[in-house]
C-alpha angles and dihedrals in degrees: 000000000000120000087221118113097253096160129028136175130234116173107315096336131094114216125204121214102198103154143015092203121104142178090222136055099204113196090219096051111113090219092058088051092052101261116116095180131109112186102318095335126104105212096189111135123209089195140353105280117239124240088255093051092050093049090049088056090060105068095174118008092192093057092080135065085237141342111233128202099217131125132127093303141055107273096202089065083076093046098155092051092043092053093048094049092043090053089052090051093050092047088052092055097260131136118235130213126177120205105204145163089233094239099112094109090050093048097044094038093229140071104276095176094096088056093047091047090064093067111008124089100185141016127205110195122197104227091162098172141032098227136048091233093057091043091055091047098048102029101034096206121207092216128064118247091017095147092054091044090052091051091050090051090050092051093049098043101077091062087065108025121037100207110058124156130182118208134200132181120244108216101041107128112261097005116135107206093194090054090050090051091050091052090052094049091047087060094048098251135118123255134221126187116220128195125239113256093008107117125185 
């Protein structure tokens, strides 16, 4: 068993920290600013945890309101592992949420939503901004057209997964939260406002 903090608890939710890799380098991310902590948890990873290590970090999937794939990396970059662990959680009576940047289809070059729909109850997608220019400035994506790809993912997701929420951070320079909310509702998903520098 790895000494790394693979799972951590906030309120009545269990969070899974399965990768430190990401498709974005968000200027507001604590990790990018040199802080690997969320609440009292150090989410530094010495290696990418195996499927077996992650499952061992979830003693009882049904003990939590939900089990959330969310650490300091993009969980869909490890899609095969995510799907296997999510299936284990569901079979154990747990509810699964994936916090994502919404770029999985772009990264994997196919629609992965049918696969996610088999074992994921909810998606939280980081929209972050209401324009591509601001997205590129604040999120610094590695892939071209990431903002548009994220919006396309958002629009497609409700056909596969019932509970889909877009989030944006109030306090990022230039970001219009009302405009972000409108973009979310136009794509048939819920919206949640987050606060700058408040993690978890």
